[in-house]
MARZA-283463 format. One line per field, with one value per residue: residue number from 1; x negated, y, z of N, C-alpha, C, CB in turn. Coordinates in nm, 3 decimals. Glycine has a CB too. Example, Ala and Ser with C-alpha at 12.3 -4.5 7.8 and 13.67 -1.06 7.14 Angstrom:
% residues 2
n = [1/2]
nX = [-1.319/-1.285]
nY = [-0.569/-0.225]
nZ = [0.780/0.708]
caX = [-1.230/-1.367]
caY = [-0.450/-0.106]
caZ = [0.780/0.714]
cX = [-1.320/-1.290]
cY = [-0.330/0.003]
cZ = [0.780/0.787]
cbX = [-1.131/-1.408]
cbY = [-0.447/-0.060]
cbZ = [0.905/0.572]
//
This chain:
% residues 163
n = [1/2/3/4/5/6/7/8/9/10/11/12/13/14/15/16/17/18/19/20/21/22/23/24/25/26/27/28/29/30/31/32/33/34/35/36/37/38/39/40/41/42/43/44/45/46/47/48/49/50/51/52/53/54/55/56/57/58/59/60/61/62/63/64/65/66/67/68/69/70/71/72/73/74/75/76/77/78/79/80/81/82/83/84/85/86/87/88/89/90/91/92/93/94/95/96/97/98/99/100/101/102/103/104/105/106/107/108/109/110/111/112/113/114/115/116/117/118/119/120/121/122/123/124/125/126/127/128/129/130/131/132/133/134/135/136/137/138/139/140/141/142/143/144/145/146/147/148/149/150/151/152/153/154/155/156/157/158/159/160/161/162/163]
nX = [-8.561/-8.655/-8.458/-8.465/-8.638/-8.489/-8.369/-8.335/-8.521/-8.765/-8.647/-8.560/-8.804/-8.922/-8.725/-8.738/-8.993/-8.955/-8.759/-8.905/-9.099/-8.931/-8.829/-9.021/-9.165/-9.388/-9.510/-9.309/-9.359/-9.487/-9.297/-9.263/-9.416/-9.293/-9.108/-9.275/-9.303/-9.064/-9.071/-9.289/-9.181/-8.988/-9.160/-9.311/-9.118/-9.088/-9.348/-9.362/-9.153/-9.245/-9.462/-9.334/-9.242/-9.286/-9.472/-9.290/-9.055/-8.833/-8.984/-9.047/-8.790/-8.649/-8.397/-8.411/-8.586/-8.437/-8.219/-8.360/-8.457/-8.218/-8.103/-8.307/-8.305/-8.052/-8.070/-8.278/-8.155/-7.960/-8.119/-8.291/-8.119/-8.054/-8.309/-8.383/-8.184/-8.250/-8.508/-8.443/-8.291/-8.487/-8.698/-8.595/-8.504/-8.742/-8.810/-8.665/-8.791/-9.049/-8.992/-8.906/-9.138/-9.303/-9.165/-9.203/-9.482/-9.506/-9.389/-9.115/-8.813/-8.530/-8.172/-8.022/-7.802/-7.851/-8.066/-7.929/-7.745/-7.923/-8.035/-7.804/-7.756/-7.981/-7.933/-7.707/-7.798/-7.860/-7.632/-7.387/-7.209/-7.336/-7.562/-7.451/-7.349/-7.590/-7.696/-7.526/-7.583/-7.851/-7.843/-7.818/-8.064/-8.254/-8.184/-8.211/-8.488/-8.614/-8.532/-8.670/-8.930/-8.926/-8.902/-9.150/-9.297/-9.202/-9.319/-9.583/-9.596/-9.462/-9.405/-9.670/-9.682/-9.815/-9.960]
nY = [8.194/8.481/8.722/8.789/9.064/9.380/9.424/9.657/9.883/9.783/9.728/9.980/10.123/9.975/10.016/10.296/10.318/10.192/10.365/10.602/10.528/10.476/10.731/10.940/11.121/10.980/10.811/10.631/10.473/10.250/10.058/9.955/9.736/9.466/9.545/9.609/9.794/9.767/9.500/9.524/9.684/9.510/9.310/9.460/9.512/9.256/9.217/9.420/9.338/9.087/9.167/9.259/9.034/8.835/8.587/8.468/8.460/8.316/8.180/8.349/8.320/8.185/8.288/8.530/8.669/8.673/8.835/9.070/9.142/9.196/9.406/9.595/9.648/9.767/9.993/10.120/10.193/10.381/10.576/10.638/10.760/10.993/11.113/11.149/11.330/11.553/11.610/11.675/11.903/12.073/12.077/12.039/11.831/11.631/11.383/11.376/11.585/11.474/11.252/11.381/11.518/11.300/11.187/11.390/11.377/11.125/11.176/11.139/11.164/11.298/11.326/11.650/11.695/11.542/11.678/11.909/11.809/11.729/11.973/12.092/11.921/11.973/12.236/12.210/12.096/11.902/11.638/11.537/11.327/11.177/11.103/10.937/10.738/10.642/10.536/10.316/10.169/10.101/9.939/9.661/9.574/9.667/9.528/9.263/9.244/9.333/9.134/8.918/9.008/8.991/8.715/8.640/8.744/8.572/8.330/8.391/8.441/8.232/7.984/7.761/7.417/7.158/6.837]
nZ = [13.078/12.907/12.728/12.375/12.212/12.104/11.772/11.638/11.641/11.512/11.262/11.191/11.163/10.953/10.757/10.728/10.622/10.374/10.266/10.247/10.060/9.839/9.795/9.774/9.523/9.290/9.484/9.473/9.253/9.339/9.379/9.131/9.112/9.147/9.347/9.565/9.775/9.914/9.992/10.162/10.366/10.480/10.571/10.752/10.950/11.063/11.163/11.360/11.526/11.608/11.762/11.989/12.114/12.393/12.586/12.758/12.624/12.376/12.081/11.766/11.526/11.221/11.175/11.314/11.148/10.911/10.988/11.052/10.797/10.655/10.809/10.784/10.507/10.472/10.638/10.503/10.261/10.339/10.469/10.257/10.070/10.209/10.240/9.970/9.889/10.046/9.948/9.683/9.731/9.832/9.639/9.385/9.101/9.075/8.966/8.727/8.589/8.560/8.401/8.165/8.088/8.038/7.821/7.635/7.605/7.492/7.260/7.209/7.045/7.144/7.114/7.069/7.231/7.455/7.575/7.643/7.831/8.029/8.109/8.215/8.430/8.583/8.660/8.818/9.052/9.357/9.430/9.648/9.616/9.418/9.563/9.759/9.596/9.489/9.722/9.766/9.539/9.578/9.800/9.754/9.608/9.797/10.033/9.950/9.873/10.107/10.275/10.156/10.207/10.484/10.510/10.414/10.621/10.822/10.739/10.786/11.062/11.191/11.446/11.506/11.460/11.643/11.594]
caX = [-8.624/-8.612/-8.394/-8.553/-8.629/-8.392/-8.415/-8.305/-8.638/-8.847/-8.573/-8.560/-8.935/-8.935/-8.633/-8.791/-9.106/-8.897/-8.693/-9.010/-9.159/-8.831/-8.788/-9.129/-9.209/-9.524/-9.522/-9.205/-9.408/-9.528/-9.189/-9.272/-9.487/-9.199/-9.052/-9.375/-9.276/-8.951/-9.126/-9.374/-9.095/-8.934/-9.272/-9.345/-9.017/-9.122/-9.471/-9.329/-9.070/-9.334/-9.544/-9.250/-9.210/-9.384/-9.481/-9.173/-8.940/-8.832/-9.066/-8.983/-8.716/-8.615/-8.277/-8.458/-8.642/-8.325/-8.148/-8.447/-8.459/-8.089/-8.092/-8.406/-8.259/-7.938/-8.124/-8.357/-8.065/-7.899/-8.225/-8.341/-8.024/-8.070/-8.439/-8.378/-8.100/-8.329/-8.615/-8.381/-8.255/-8.607/-8.788/-8.531/-8.511/-8.880/-8.812/-8.617/-8.898/-9.157/-8.946/-8.904/-9.277/-9.350/-9.103/-9.273/-9.615/-9.491/-9.327/-8.984/-8.720/-8.395/-8.071/-8.011/-7.698/-7.913/-8.139/-7.830/-7.694/-8.030/-8.040/-7.686/-7.777/-8.082/-7.872/-7.610/-7.867/-7.827/-7.490/-7.364/-7.143/-7.442/-7.647/-7.377/-7.346/-7.726/-7.712/-7.458/-7.653/-7.978/-7.825/-7.842/-8.206/-8.327/-8.157/-8.268/-8.634/-8.655/-8.510/-8.784/-9.047/-8.914/-8.933/-9.296/-9.339/-9.172/-9.421/-9.710/-9.591/-9.383/-9.481/-9.744/-9.653/-9.932/-9.922]
caY = [8.246/8.618/8.740/8.845/9.210/9.438/9.427/9.787/9.969/9.732/9.745/10.124/10.160/9.914/10.086/10.429/10.301/10.166/10.488/10.697/10.482/10.496/10.870/11.034/11.110/10.931/10.695/10.535/10.383/10.127/9.961/9.893/9.610/9.371/9.607/9.587/9.880/9.712/9.381/9.570/9.729/9.391/9.247/9.546/9.490/9.131/9.240/9.499/9.255/8.985/9.231/9.278/8.904/8.792/8.442/8.421/8.461/8.216/8.227/8.405/8.221/8.226/8.373/8.664/8.732/8.698/8.953/9.187/9.179/9.257/9.536/9.685/9.690/9.859/10.119/10.182/10.253/10.501/10.676/10.679/10.857/11.119/11.173/11.196/11.450/11.663/11.643/11.745/12.037/12.154/12.086/12.011/11.692/11.607/11.263/11.414/11.662/11.382/11.172/11.465/11.541/11.174/11.174/11.485/11.323/11.011/11.233/11.078/11.265/11.276/11.414/11.780/11.686/11.488/11.788/11.998/11.743/11.731/12.110/12.113/11.844/12.044/12.356/12.174/12.063/11.773/11.608/11.446/11.206/11.100/11.045/10.827/10.632/10.586/10.455/10.189/10.095/10.049/9.846/9.522/9.542/9.689/9.420/9.140/9.242/9.342/8.997/8.839/9.052/8.934/8.572/8.631/8.762/8.449/8.231/8.431/8.439/8.123/7.904/7.650/7.290/7.069/6.696]
caZ = [12.960/12.879/12.597/12.272/12.200/12.013/11.633/11.578/11.618/11.401/11.136/11.162/11.111/10.820/10.667/10.699/10.529/10.241/10.220/10.209/9.934/9.735/9.776/9.748/9.384/9.274/9.571/9.435/9.149/9.406/9.363/8.998/9.132/9.208/9.470/9.669/9.890/9.989/10.056/10.271/10.475/10.546/10.641/10.867/11.054/11.131/11.239/11.479/11.613/11.664/11.867/12.107/12.174/12.492/12.603/12.832/12.533/12.269/11.970/11.647/11.449/11.086/11.184/11.352/11.028/10.819/11.038/11.036/10.656/10.617/10.877/10.726/10.374/10.486/10.692/10.396/10.162/10.397/10.490/10.126/10.011/10.283/10.206/9.830/9.886/10.104/9.853/9.570/9.777/9.853/9.525/9.258/9.055/9.030/8.882/8.594/8.525/8.524/8.286/8.046/8.047/7.980/7.689/7.547/7.576/7.402/7.141/7.190/6.995/7.194/7.054/7.136/7.334/7.576/7.637/7.701/7.951/8.130/8.161/8.299/8.553/8.664/8.714/8.920/9.175/9.416/9.439/9.760/9.563/9.353/9.667/9.820/9.495/9.486/9.842/9.746/9.434/9.629/9.913/9.711/9.593/9.922/10.126/9.895/9.880/10.248/10.324/10.109/10.284/10.619/10.500/10.407/10.760/10.893/10.705/10.847/11.209/11.248/11.543/11.447/11.528/11.652/11.587]
cX = [-8.568/-8.549/-8.492/-8.537/-8.524/-8.451/-8.400/-8.431/-8.731/-8.779/-8.572/-8.694/-8.959/-8.848/-8.681/-8.912/-9.053/-8.835/-8.794/-9.072/-9.061/-8.817/-8.899/-9.177/-9.358/-9.544/-9.420/-9.249/-9.461/-9.422/-9.184/-9.346/-9.397/-9.144/-9.146/-9.350/-9.164/-8.994/-9.210/-9.292/-9.034/-9.041/-9.309/-9.245/-9.048/-9.248/-9.440/-9.244/-9.156/-9.420/-9.466/-9.218/-9.323/-9.380/-9.361/-9.049/-8.948/-8.917/-8.980/-8.912/-8.687/-8.491/-8.313/-8.507/-8.533/-8.251/-8.231/-8.449/-8.332/-8.075/-8.186/-8.361/-8.144/-7.985/-8.201/-8.267/-8.004/-8.005/-8.279/-8.250/-8.038/-8.200/-8.439/-8.295/-8.178/-8.440/-8.559/-8.338/-8.377/-8.685/-8.722/-8.548/-8.647/-8.886/-8.767/-8.723/-9.012/-9.117/-8.946/-9.045/-9.336/-9.293/-9.168/-9.409/-9.609/-9.424/-9.196/-8.887/-8.578/-8.298/-8.058/-7.905/-7.756/-7.991/-8.043/-7.773/-7.796/-8.041/-7.922/-7.702/-7.878/-8.022/-7.772/-7.677/-7.823/-7.676/-7.470/-7.297/-7.246/-7.534/-7.579/-7.371/-7.483/-7.750/-7.647/-7.526/-7.781/-7.962/-7.860/-7.992/-8.286/-8.307/-8.221/-8.420/-8.687/-8.638/-8.627/-8.912/-9.045/-8.942/-9.083/-9.353/-9.314/-9.279/-9.558/-9.708/-9.514/-9.469/-9.546/-9.717/-9.779/-9.885/-9.993]
cY = [8.387/8.626/8.808/8.996/9.254/9.448/9.565/9.868/9.913/9.750/9.892/10.167/10.101/9.983/10.224/10.423/10.279/10.294/10.591/10.657/10.501/10.642/10.966/11.016/11.073/10.805/10.587/10.442/10.252/10.018/9.901/9.760/9.514/9.419/9.588/9.673/9.826/9.584/9.419/9.616/9.612/9.318/9.327/9.526/9.362/9.148/9.314/9.419/9.150/9.042/9.247/9.147/8.865/8.641/8.385/8.410/8.345/8.269/8.283/8.294/8.276/8.316/8.515/8.738/8.763/8.825/9.079/9.234/9.249/9.395/9.638/9.736/9.789/9.995/10.193/10.253/10.382/10.611/10.727/10.781/10.993/11.188/11.226/11.323/11.570/11.706/11.718/11.886/12.127/12.179/12.069/11.865/11.666/11.488/11.294/11.494/11.571/11.299/11.255/11.494/11.416/11.154/11.270/11.433/11.208/11.049/11.161/11.189/11.228/11.366/11.543/11.778/11.634/11.596/11.885/11.939/11.746/11.870/12.140/12.041/11.914/12.168/12.326/12.144/11.929/11.759/11.505/11.317/11.117/11.034/10.926/10.708/10.563/10.496/10.318/10.105/10.032/9.952/9.703/9.495/9.564/9.573/9.290/9.137/9.261/9.205/8.907/8.877/8.997/8.784/8.549/8.649/8.639/8.344/8.265/8.408/8.323/8.041/7.785/7.524/7.206/6.925/6.619]
cZ = [12.933/12.741/12.501/12.264/12.097/11.872/11.569/11.546/11.510/11.265/11.094/11.103/10.972/10.718/10.631/10.607/10.387/10.185/10.175/10.076/9.818/9.698/9.736/9.603/9.375/9.357/9.532/9.322/9.208/9.389/9.223/9.005/9.211/9.341/9.589/9.793/9.976/10.060/10.178/10.391/10.551/10.626/10.766/10.980/11.132/11.216/11.369/11.577/11.683/11.776/11.997/12.178/12.269/12.507/12.680/12.743/12.436/12.154/11.855/11.570/11.309/11.086/11.226/11.228/10.925/10.860/11.022/10.892/10.612/10.680/10.814/10.590/10.381/10.537/10.584/10.295/10.214/10.412/10.356/10.059/10.079/10.245/10.063/9.818/9.937/10.009/9.733/9.609/9.783/9.724/9.389/9.220/8.992/8.936/8.740/8.519/8.478/8.402/8.158/7.996/7.984/7.840/7.590/7.507/7.478/7.271/7.106/7.150/7.040/7.119/7.135/7.246/7.465/7.649/7.706/7.831/8.063/8.191/8.253/8.433/8.644/8.729/8.824/9.054/9.231/9.438/9.550/9.714/9.495/9.454/9.734/9.723/9.487/9.607/9.821/9.638/9.489/9.745/9.871/9.691/9.721/10.019/10.078/9.913/10.021/10.314/10.282/10.182/10.425/10.617/10.484/10.547/10.844/10.866/10.765/10.998/11.270/11.343/11.472/11.528/11.527/11.655/11.693]
cbX = [-8.603/-8.732/-8.264/-8.523/-8.766/-8.347/-8.338/-8.216/-8.715/-8.879/-8.429/-8.530/-9.045/-8.901/-8.496/-8.828/-9.196/-8.789/-8.605/-9.119/-9.200/-8.697/-8.727/-9.247/-9.184/-9.625/-9.502/-9.080/-9.519/-9.555/-9.057/-9.343/-9.623/-9.266/-8.914/-9.513/-9.243/-8.831/-9.211/-9.464/-8.985/-8.874/-9.394/-9.348/-8.874/-9.142/-9.573/-9.257/-8.957/-9.424/-9.594/-9.123/-9.190/-9.358/-9.609/-9.144/-8.933/-8.686/-9.154/-9.086/-8.583/-8.591/-8.177/-8.571/-8.748/-8.228/-8.110/-8.589/-8.481/-7.971/-8.122/-8.542/-8.217/-7.832/-8.215/-8.442/-7.955/-7.835/-8.340/-8.355/-7.878/-8.066/-8.552/-8.321/-7.973/-8.388/-8.688/-8.262/-8.188/-8.697/-8.895/-8.587/-8.396/-8.973/-8.723/-8.487/-8.952/-9.193/-8.805/-8.831/-9.363/-9.313/-8.952/-9.288/-9.682/-9.411/-9.423/-8.935/-8.727/-8.387/-7.933/-7.979/-7.585/-8.004/-8.224/-7.717/-7.655/-8.165/-8.045/-7.559/-7.825/-8.202/-7.803/-7.529/-7.846/-7.902/-7.435/-7.279/-7.029/-7.523/-7.683/-7.234/-7.307/-7.832/-7.650/-7.312/-7.686/-8.066/-7.679/-7.765/-8.265/-8.284/-8.006/-8.232/-8.690/-8.572/-8.376/-8.803/-9.053/-8.773/-8.857/-9.355/-9.267/-9.034/-9.433/-9.740/-9.530/-9.323/-9.389/-9.897/-9.535/-10.019/-9.952]
cbY = [8.152/8.716/8.824/8.782/9.268/9.577/9.325/9.866/9.986/9.586/9.694/10.205/10.113/9.767/10.094/10.501/10.181/10.055/10.546/10.704/10.332/10.441/10.919/11.014/11.243/11.038/10.736/10.610/10.451/10.153/10.026/9.988/9.633/9.236/9.546/9.615/10.019/9.684/9.299/9.684/9.818/9.296/9.233/9.694/9.482/9.017/9.320/9.627/9.187/8.925/9.367/9.347/8.795/8.862/8.405/8.513/8.594/8.185/8.114/8.476/8.182/8.102/8.313/8.655/8.640/8.578/8.934/9.154/9.058/9.165/9.521/9.614/9.569/9.800/10.093/10.077/10.155/10.469/10.615/10.558/10.805/11.095/11.069/11.087/11.429/11.622/11.515/11.667/12.030/12.087/11.985/12.101/11.661/11.585/11.154/11.496/11.767/11.290/11.117/11.597/11.584/11.056/11.203/11.622/11.278/10.901/11.226/11.004/11.275/11.301/11.342/11.890/11.595/11.371/11.863/12.025/11.598/11.690/12.210/12.063/11.702/12.084/12.434/12.054/12.171/11.755/11.556/11.515/11.245/11.189/11.151/10.872/10.689/10.699/10.526/10.213/10.187/10.163/9.851/9.493/9.626/9.820/9.401/9.127/9.349/9.450/8.941/8.856/9.204/8.962/8.510/8.738/8.881/8.395/8.218/8.578/8.565/8.034/7.856/7.680/7.214/7.100/6.638]
cbZ = [12.838/12.890/12.611/12.134/12.161/12.063/11.551/11.669/11.748/11.423/11.150/11.289/11.207/10.826/10.729/10.829/10.573/10.249/10.332/10.319/9.945/9.779/9.900/9.848/9.309/9.315/9.718/9.393/9.068/9.556/9.395/8.899/9.207/9.227/9.503/9.614/9.844/9.895/9.956/10.223/10.420/10.443/10.547/10.824/10.992/11.028/11.154/11.440/11.533/11.554/11.819/12.069/12.065/12.630/12.676/12.949/12.456/12.221/11.918/11.557/11.521/10.997/11.284/11.459/10.965/10.817/11.185/11.083/10.571/10.659/11.028/10.712/10.295/10.580/10.814/10.326/10.124/10.535/10.574/10.036/10.025/10.435/10.223/9.739/9.969/10.241/9.806/9.517/9.915/9.953/9.538/9.148/8.955/9.150/8.943/8.606/8.623/8.643/8.312/8.075/8.167/8.070/7.698/7.616/7.704/7.470/7.022/7.320/6.840/7.346/7.045/7.034/7.287/7.541/7.532/7.600/7.920/8.068/8.046/8.228/8.521/8.576/8.604/8.875/9.278/9.550/9.302/9.868/9.464/9.262/9.772/9.860/9.357/9.482/9.965/9.709/9.316/9.671/9.965/9.582/9.481/9.987/10.145/9.747/9.790/10.324/10.269/9.958/10.288/10.676/10.381/10.308/10.821/10.853/10.555/10.817/11.256/11.137/11.658/11.442/11.459/11.778/11.451]
//
């Protein structure tokens, strides 16, 4: 029996999808729907892995999907921090600008100290320490929801038992 395919590339593609959804302003709102973008990345990793399995190999197992979900979530957190840092370098803190415009539209009255802190943060630009901290904060939700997405993939692609 041939050995199973490598899990790195499917996890990488799923993780990059998650990182893109987390990092691109506007697209990141997809995660407001129960982390749908992260679930999708975990599911994509299973789909791509399943495509690499041939008939001479052992079928897809739950452990394969568990590992794919964990790898995908970790890759997503690292790649997401890098992508967000690059976007902030190129375009500034778009998310902060969107939040401030939304607060203005809703006529929320913040204390003047908060406005001053926001302006200082905008002038400082991207922060490598903040990006690393964001990576560690997102590892848990990314891994958890990518794992759940991979389990959904397991339920879709698991071998069917005939009676």
